[in-house]
C-alpha positions in Angstrom: 80.3 198.0 85.9 83.3 199.0 87.9 85.7 202.0 88.1 89.2 201.3 86.4 90.9 202.2 89.8 89.1 199.3 91.4 89.9 196.8 88.6 93.7 197.5 88.7 94.1 197.1 92.4 97.2 195.0 93.0 98.3 195.4 89.4 102.0 196.2 88.8 102.1 198.5 85.8 105.0 200.6 84.7 102.9 203.4 83.0 99.4 204.7 83.0 98.2 207.1 80.3 94.9 208.5 81.2 92.6 208.6 84.2 91.9 205.7 86.5 88.4 207.4 87.3 86.5 205.8 84.3 83.9 203.2 84.4 84.5 199.8 82.9 81.6 197.6 81.5 83.6 194.4 80.8 87.1 192.8 80.8 88.0 191.1 77.5 91.0 189.8 75.8 89.3 188.7 72.6 88.7 191.8 70.4 85.6 190.2 68.9 84.1 190.4 72.4 84.5 194.0 72.9 81.5 196.0 73.9 81.4 199.9 74.6 83.2 200.7 77.8 85.3 197.5 77.7 88.8 197.1 79.1 90.8 195.2 76.4 93.9 193.2 77.6 96.3 192.5 74.8 97.8 189.1 75.5 100.6 187.5 73.4 99.2 184.0 72.8 100.9 181.0 71.2 99.2 181.7 67.8 97.7 185.2 68.0 99.1 188.4 69.6 96.4 190.6 71.1 98.5 193.7 70.5 97.7 193.3 66.8 94.0 193.9 67.8 94.3 197.0 69.9 93.2 199.5 67.4 90.3 197.3 66.4 89.3 197.0 70.1 89.3 200.7 70.5 87.2 201.2 67.3 84.7 198.8 68.8 84.3 200.7 72.0 87.2 199.8 74.3 88.0 202.7 76.7 91.0 201.0 78.5 93.8 198.9 77.3 96.4 196.8 79.1 99.3 196.0 77.0 103.1 195.2 77.0 103.9 197.6 74.0 102.1 200.7 73.0 100.7 200.8 69.4 102.3 203.2 67.1 99.2 205.3 66.6 96.1 205.8 68.8 92.9 207.6 68.1 90.2 208.6 70.5 90.2 209.0 74.3 91.6 205.7 75.7 93.5 204.9 79.0 96.6 202.7 78.5 98.3 200.7 81.1 101.7 199.2 80.4 102.6 196.0 82.1 105.5 193.5 82.1 103.2 190.5 81.4 99.7 191.1 80.2 98.6 187.4 80.8 99.3 187.8 84.5 97.6 191.2 84.4 94.5 189.6 82.8 94.2 187.3 85.8 94.4 190.2 88.2 91.9 192.5 86.6 89.4 189.6 85.8 89.4 188.7 89.5 89.0 192.3 90.6 86.2 192.8 88.1 84.3 189.9 89.6 85.0 190.8 93.2 87.7 188.2 93.7 85.3 185.2 93.9 88.0 182.6 94.7 88.7 184.4 98.0 85.0 183.8 99.0 85.1 180.1 98.2 87.3 177.2 99.4 89.0 176.6 96.1 90.8 173.3 95.5 92.9 172.8 92.4 93.9 169.4 91.1 96.9 169.0 88.7 98.7 166.0 87.2 98.7 164.0 84.0 96.0 161.6 84.9 93.2 161.5 87.4 92.4 165.2 87.4 88.9 164.9 86.2 88.0 161.9 88.5 89.5 163.5 91.6 87.7 166.8 90.9 84.4 165.1 90.0 84.6 162.9 93.1 85.3 165.7 95.4 82.3 167.7 93.9 80.0 164.7 94.3 81.3 164.0 97.8 80.9 167.5 99.2 77.5 167.8 97.8 76.6 164.6 99.3 77.9 166.0 102.6 75.3 168.8 102.3 77.5 171.6 100.8 76.8 173.8 97.8 79.7 173.4 95.4 81.1 174.3 91.9 83.1 172.0 89.5 85.5 173.0 86.8 86.6 170.0 84.8 87.4 168.6 81.3 84.0 166.8 81.1 81.7 169.7 82.2 81.4 172.6 84.7 78.8 172.6 87.3 77.4 175.0 89.7 75.4 173.1 92.5 73.8 170.6 90.0 73.5 173.0 87.0 75.7 171.9 84.1 77.6 174.3 82.0 79.4 173.0 79.0 83.2 172.7 79.2 85.5 173.7 76.4 88.8 173.6 78.1 90.3 171.7 81.0 90.8 175.1 82.7 88.8 178.0 81.3 90.4 181.5 80.6 90.7 183.9 83.5 87.6 186.0 82.5 85.4 182.8 82.3 87.1 181.3 85.4 86.2 184.3 87.6 82.7 184.7 85.9 82.0 181.1 86.8 83.2 181.4 90.3 81.2 184.6 90.7 78.2 182.8 89.8 79.1 180.0 92.3 79.4 182.8 95.0 76.0 184.2 94.0 74.4 180.7 94.4 75.8 180.3 97.8 78.5 177.7 97.0 80.9 176.9 99.8 83.6 175.0 97.6 84.9 174.8 94.2 87.0 172.0 92.8 88.9 172.6 89.6 91.3 170.9 87.3 94.4 172.9 86.8 96.0 172.0 83.4 99.7 172.7 82.7 98.8 174.8 79.8 96.6 177.0 82.3 99.6 177.2 84.7 102.1 178.2 82.0 99.7 180.7 80.4 98.9 182.2 83.9 95.1 181.4 83.6 95.1 180.8 87.3 96.9 184.0 88.2 95.3 185.9 91.2 93.1 182.9 92.2 93.2 182.2 95.9 93.6 178.4 96.5 92.7 176.7 99.7 94.6 173.5 98.6 96.3 171.9 95.7 96.5 168.1 94.9 99.1 166.4 92.7 98.1 163.1 91.1 101.1 162.0 88.9 103.3 163.1 86.0 103.9 161.2 82.8 104.6 161.8 79.1 102.0 164.2 77.7 101.6 167.7 76.1 105.3 167.8 75.0 104.0 169.4 71.7 103.4 172.5 73.8 106.0 172.2 76.6 108.8 170.9 74.4 110.7 169.0 77.2 109.4 166.9 80.1 111.4 169.2 82.4 109.4 172.2 81.2 106.2 170.2 81.8 107.3 169.3 85.3 108.2 172.9 86.1 104.7 174.1 85.0 103.0 171.6 87.3 105.5 172.6 90.1 104.8 176.3 89.6 101.2 175.8 90.9 102.5 174.5 94.2 105.2 177.1 94.4 102.4 179.8 94.4 100.2 178.3 97.0 99.8 180.5 100.0 101.1 179.4 103.6 97.5 178.8 104.8 96.7 176.4 102.1 97.6 172.6 101.8 99.6 170.9 99.3 98.7 167.2 98.9 101.0 165.1 96.7 101.1 161.4 95.6 104.4 160.4 97.2 104.5 157.2 95.2 105.1 159.1 92.1 108.8 159.9 91.5 107.9 163.5 90.9 105.6 163.8 93.9 108.1 165.0 96.4 109.4 167.6 93.9 106.0 169.5 93.9 106.5 170.1 97.6 110.1 171.5 97.4 109.4 175.2 97.4 105.8 175.4 98.4 104.8 177.6 101.4 101.6 175.5 101.8 101.2 172.8 104.5 102.9 169.6 103.0 100.8 166.3 103.1 101.3 163.1 101.1 99.3 160.0 100.1 100.3 156.8 98.8 99.7 153.0 98.4 103.4 152.0 98.5 105.4 154.5 100.5 105.1 155.9 104.0 102.6 158.7 103.8 100.2 160.9 105.8 97.3 159.1 104.1 97.8 155.4 103.3 95.6 152.7 101.5 96.0 149.1 100.6 94.1 147.2 97.8 92.5 144.2 99.3 90.3 143.2 96.3 90.2 144.5 92.7 87.3 143.4 90.5 85.2 144.6 87.6 82.5 145.3 90.3 84.7 147.5 92.4 87.5 147.8 94.9 87.9 146.8 98.5 90.5 149.1 100.1 91.9 149.5 103.6 92.1 153.2 104.1 94.0 153.9 107.4 92.3 151.3 109.6 89.1 151.0 107.8 88.0 148.5 105.1 85.7 150.1 102.5 84.2 148.7 99.3 84.1 151.2 96.4 82.2 151.1 93.1 85.4 152.1 91.1 88.0 149.8 89.6 91.7 149.6 89.4 94.9 150.7 91.1 94.7 154.2 89.4 91.3 154.6 91.0 92.6 153.5 94.4 95.0 156.6 94.2 92.2 158.8 93.0 89.9 157.7 95.9 92.7 158.2 98.4 93.5 161.6 97.2 89.8 162.5 97.6 89.7 161.0 101.1 92.9 162.9 102.1 91.7 166.2 100.7 88.4 165.9 102.5 90.1 165.1 105.8 92.3 168.3 105.2 89.2 170.2 104.7 88.0 169.1 108.2 85.2 166.7 107.2 84.2 163.7 109.3 86.1 160.5 108.5 83.1 158.2 108.7 80.9 160.4 106.6 83.6 160.7 103.9 84.2 157.0 103.5 80.4 156.2 103.6 79.7 158.7 100.9 82.6 157.8 98.8 81.6 154.2 98.9 78.4 155.1 97.1 79.9 157.4 94.4 81.0 156.7 90.8 83.7 158.6 88.9 83.7 161.0 85.9 81.9 160.1 82.7 84.1 158.3 80.2 86.5 156.9 82.8 86.4 153.1 82.9 82.7 153.0 81.8 81.8 149.4 81.1 78.9 147.5 79.7 78.3 143.8 79.1 76.8 142.4 75.8 74.2 139.7 75.8 76.8 137.1 74.9 79.0 138.3 77.9 81.6 140.3 76.1 82.6 143.1 78.3 83.1 146.6 76.8 85.1 149.5 78.3 85.2 153.1 77.2 88.0 155.2 78.8 89.6 158.6 78.1 93.2 157.3 78.3 95.1 159.2 75.8 98.7 159.1 77.2 101.1 156.2 77.3 100.9 155.9 81.1 97.0 156.1 81.1 96.9 153.3 78.5 99.2 151.2 80.4 97.3 151.9 83.6 93.9 151.0 82.1 95.2 147.8 80.5 97.3 146.7 83.5 94.1 147.0 85.5 92.1 144.8 83.1 95.0 142.4 83.2 94.9 142.3 86.9 91.1 141.5 87.2 90.6 139.2 84.2 89.8 135.7 85.3 91.4 133.4 82.7 91.7 133.1 79.0 89.7 136.1 78.0 91.1 138.1 75.0 91.6 141.8 75.4 90.9 143.7 72.1 92.1 147.3 72.2 90.8 150.0 69.9 93.1 153.1 70.1 94.0 156.2 68.2 95.9 159.5 68.8 94.8 163.1 68.4 96.0 165.2 65.5 97.8 168.5 66.0 99.0 167.2 69.4 102.2 165.6 70.9 103.5 163.4 68.0 106.3 161.8 70.1 103.8 159.9 72.1 102.0 158.1 69.2 104.5 155.1 68.8 104.7 154.8 72.6 101.0 154.6 73.0 100.7 152.0 70.3 103.6 150.0 71.9 101.9 150.0 75.3 98.6 148.9 73.7 100.4 146.0 71.9 102.2 144.9 75.0 99.0 144.7 77.2 96.5 143.5 74.6 95.8 140.3 72.6 94.5 142.2 69.5 94.9 145.9 68.8 93.1 148.0 66.2 94.8 151.3 65.4 92.3 154.0 64.3 91.5 157.6 64.2 90.9 159.6 67.4 90.3 163.4 66.6 92.6 163.8 63.6 91.8 167.6 63.5 93.8 169.1 60.6 96.1 166.1 60.2 95.8 163.1 57.8 94.4 160.3 60.0 96.3 157.7 58.0 99.6 159.6 58.7 98.7 159.5 62.5 98.2 155.9 62.3 101.5 155.4 60.4 103.2 157.3 63.2 101.6 154.9 65.8 102.7 151.9 63.7 106.4 152.9 64.3 105.9 151.6 67.9 104.5 148.3 67.0 107.1 145.5 67.5 107.4 143.1 64.7 106.3 140.3 67.0 102.9 142.1 67.5 102.4 143.1 63.8 100.3 139.9 63.1 97.9 140.9 66.0 97.6 144.4 64.9 95.3 146.0 62.3 94.9 149.5 61.2 91.3 150.9 60.3 91.0 154.7 59.7 87.3 154.8 60.2 86.6 154.7 64.0 83.1 153.3 63.5 84.4 150.4 61.4 87.3 149.9 64.0 84.8 149.6 67.0 82.5 147.2 64.8 85.5 145.1 63.9 86.6 144.8 67.5 83.2 143.6 68.6 83.0 141.2 65.7 86.4 139.6 66.8 85.3 139.3 70.4 84.0 136.0 71.8 81.9 135.5 75.0 83.9 136.6 78.0 86.4 138.7 76.0 87.2 142.4 76.8 86.9 145.2 74.3 88.6 148.4 75.3 87.7 151.7 73.4 90.4 154.1 74.5 91.2 157.7 73.9 87.9 159.8 73.7 86.0 158.8 76.8 83.3 161.3 77.5 83.7 163.2 74.1 80.6 163.2 72.0 82.2 164.3 68.8 85.0 163.5 66.3 86.9 166.4 64.8 88.1 165.8 61.1 89.5 168.7 59.1 88.2 171.2 61.5 84.7 169.9 61.5 83.1 168.4 64.6 80.5 165.6 64.0 78.6 163.7 66.6 80.5 160.5 67.7 80.2 158.8 71.0 82.2 155.7 71.8 79.8 154.4 74.3 76.9 154.8 71.8 78.9 153.1 69.1 79.9 150.2 71.5 76.3 149.8 72.7 74.9 149.5 69.2 77.4 146.8 68.2 76.8 144.9 71.5 73.1 144.7 70.6 74.1 142.6 67.6 76.2 140.2 69.8 74.1 137.2 70.8 
């Protein structure tokens, strides 16, 4: 419980109706979570406008309201604060309510289209291995020093974010590593957080259903770096054509990493196999358990960030050489008849090309690559034909199937994907709506030594159809089918 005067510290409000000398029991922006004594922040969302629920929030016990527009009628003794942007205000008051936990941690944010989860997870594992207490906020799961907390969004809302970080502080954590999505940046979910550093992985086609244009998507990512303070570091992948853009207006210390370009932190791939990677990082040759050029970038980003966080170089590389990445990222198993199966979260055109080009680089001879791929419903439709095209260009056989169709007709999603299949590839492409049957078919088509890639869902353990989530785990499905291959 805190006084309103403490919670609104640093908040730019245009009008205050009432007294700042009242006690607040909770900060909420979902009217269904209001408890007596709450502060309700009316946020204008993409679907729902919190202003429509102000009166309900007051009825349920809210004693203070932050809003951009006052309601036409108000009953009861309630304090009102008028602000220009209630989403930004939510971040400020949530941080204040939980005693600004991000300022008590060394908080590092990772943004980009691909690699966020792997980089954040590796940093978390690395720093725990180095003896620190840490927190992780990621797509796969949130963790507080080993305790797993389920994750529902890549970046949680401001209230949950600050609550999680407050719990980290209470448990003595020194660091927090978090994914920062473009949605979170655009929606000001990271407003008022104090970052020690920011990392940019790459930028490719994704989320244009939300951002509408690639330029808007880029500007959302760049806004994160623009807001970094002067005592933070901004670490960017200089090999990405948008990497230097991220650094243009930042006040943070600018640092770069890359495999191809001149950079502050440089690496070179010496060997790339299914068993792992041999990299030369600066002057050291190190064997890692992870696979592919994309993971070489991820490992280099982690190494660079750890160096910027003043860790010992030898200890960093020794620990990283023992670690594996995030669940559902290039997880592979081998069937009794030597068919190789790979499950990966790749769900953008660039990610599909990355994973398949990696397989192409390390395959030994005439093995066939059979790819099972779908696209999510109620998401960026423009990428569907592009993903199918990429899958066809890098595979010997492709099975188009359902991912999470959500409220859309899965057959229509597949038809959208089929638009990207060149006529020359049509004879090697089949569409199977049922994902279970698609995976089963891929395994039946595979011969000893062939490679089966199941792309798109990775770590997810559900499939959402018509708003209903049912258990579905790509790795479980693949493992069951592999047991039948002899």
